[in-house]
N, C-alpha and C positions, 0 to 999 in steps of 0.2 A: 669680722672678716672671715671668709671661708678659708679653711686650711686645705692645702693640696694633699692628696693621698693617692697611692697607687690604685689603678683601676682593677676591678675584679678580672680574673682570668677569663679568656674567651675560648670558644670552640672553633678551631680551624676547620674550614671546609674548602674544598676545591671542586669546581665544576669542570668536567672534561667534555670536550667535543672532539669527535674523530669520525672519519669516513668508513672505518673498518673496525670490527671487534678486536682484531689483533693490535691495532694501534691504540685502542682504549686500554687494552691489557698492558701494553708497554708503558703507557702513561701512568696507569695505576701502580705498576712496579716501581717506576722512578719516584713517584710520590711517597710510597711506603718506605723505600730505601732512605729517602731524605727526612721524612717527617715521622716515621714510625708507623705502628699498626693503625689501620682504620678501624674504628669501632662501629661505624654505620656506613652502609653503601646503599644508594638508591638503586632502583631498577634501571636497566638500560632502556632508554626511550628514544623515539624518533625526535629529531630537532627540526621542526617544520614551521617555525615562527617567522623566519626571514631568509633571504638568499644572500645576506651580507657577506657570508664567508665562502660563497660558491667559487669565486675566482681562485682563492688561495688554498681552499680545502676540498673542493669538489662537491658532489651532490650526495644526498642520502646520509646526512650526518646523524650520528648517534650522540646522545647526551647521557651523562651519568654524574652523580655527585658522590664524594667521599667526605666523611667527617673523621677527624683523627682523635685517637685516644688521649694523646698528650695535649693539655691545654696550653694556650699561648698568652703572652702579654699583647694587648691590642697594638702597642707600638712596635711590635715585630712585623707588622703587615708589609711595610715597604721592603724589608729584606726578604720576606717570603715571596713577594711578587717578583723580585729580581731573581730569586732561585728558580721559580717556575718558568720565567722567561729563558733562563739558561737550559732548563730541562727541555723546553720546546725546541730550542736550537739544536740540542744534542739529538733529539728524536728526528728532527728534520734531516740531519746528516745521515741518519741510519735508514730512513724510509723515503726514498727519492721519488715516489710516484706522484706526489703533489708537493707544492711549496711548503705547506704547513700541515703535516699529518695529524697533529694533536694541538688543541688549544687548551691551556690550563689556566683557569681563572680562580685565584684564591680570594678568600674573604674570611670573615668570622661571624659567628652567631653569639649574641649575648642573650640574656633573658628579655631584653627590650628591642633588639634590632638585628638586622643582617647588614653588614658592611662589606662592600666589595672593593678590591684594589683595581687600579687602572693606570696605565702609562699615558692616558690622554686627559688633558685638562678640559674642564667645562665649567659652566657657571655654578653648578651645584656641587662641585668636587673640591675637596680640601687637600692642599699640598701636604705630603708627609715628609719625604726626603728622597734624594737620589732619583728624581724624575718620576716619582710615584705619587698618585693621588688616592684618596679614599672617598667612597660614596655610600651614604646611608641609603640602601636600596629598598628595604622593607622595614616596617616597624611593627611591633606587637601592640595591638589595641584590643583590650578586653579578651585577651587570649587568642586573637586571630591575627594573621599576617595581613598588613595593609600596605598598599603601594603608595608611591609618591608620583607626582606628575612626570618625573624623569625616569621612572622605573621601566626597565626593558619589558616588552610585552610578554615574553615567556615567564619572567618572574612575577609579573602582575596577574598572569592568568590563573594562578593558584595551583598549577600543575606540580610545582615543587614543594607545596606546603606540607605534605606528609613527611618528606625528608627533613625539611627545616624544623618542623615541630619535634620530630624525633631527636634531632641534634640539640635543640633547645632543652628538651626534657632530660637528655643525657647530661648536658652541661649542669642543669640544676642538681641532678643526682651526684655528679662528681664534686660539686661545690659544697655539699653538705658536710 
């Protein structure tokens, strides 16, 4: 019989979406205040894969990712998603130009995969707690990120692979 043991620590990442650089900055500041220093930041890039967010966030969205210095236990993901939802609500109360000025999507990187949190259930998502689900979005196969049939097109495109690989490599260095 296999014995249960605690999982290895994971690298917390958060994807930010916002319509203005100032809103991205406010999101970054809120995340750092709550989760501590970021040790990896992606470039700020255009988010042009879908118009799904147009109604609540506007047009011309910007995307950025942060990875945090402090490692997490994978089972902290539900609480982290609830915290980022609260941050979004706070930012929405401060920036009234659009209904949702900042979207904060947390997840974690391990040496084998990228897992994202969601408040939406779907056939491939596993319930965690408090209305939060987890999704294995990408996996590492022979050192490369590989998508699943349900992976969002932006993640499947490879556009974020440089950031995700840097987060994975930093996790490996931190775990030594």
